[in-house]
C-alpha positions, 0 to 999 in steps of 0.5 A: 472507482478504478485502480490508477495503475491498471484501470480495473474496477475496484472490487468491494467499494460502492455507494456509501461512506468510505469507512464502510466501503473501503476493504481493510487491507494495505492500499484498500480501496486505492489499488486493485488486489493484483496491484497491491501484490505486485507493489508489495513484491517490488518492495520486498525485492528493493529491501533485499536489493535484488533490484533498484528504484530504477528497475521500478516502473513509474506507475508503481514508484509512488506506492513502493515509496509509500510501503517503504515509509510505512514499514520503517516508522515504528508506533510510538508505545505510550507507557503508564507511569505508576504513581 
């Protein structure tokens, strides 16, 4: 498998089921390390308002948007009712 943004071969992906070959990190098995790092930096700069969405390269916009969506959603906390 190759990184869709830069074309590098993804490390840690090989033969076998996806759950066994996918690294446990953000965009694991999708983006290479350097593109993941760049995406997170762009997301941070976007949140700090040092850049705008227009400043982000088109090949990274899709992934930056996913990071923004994933970090703004808070997981629902389930509470157990005592009887």
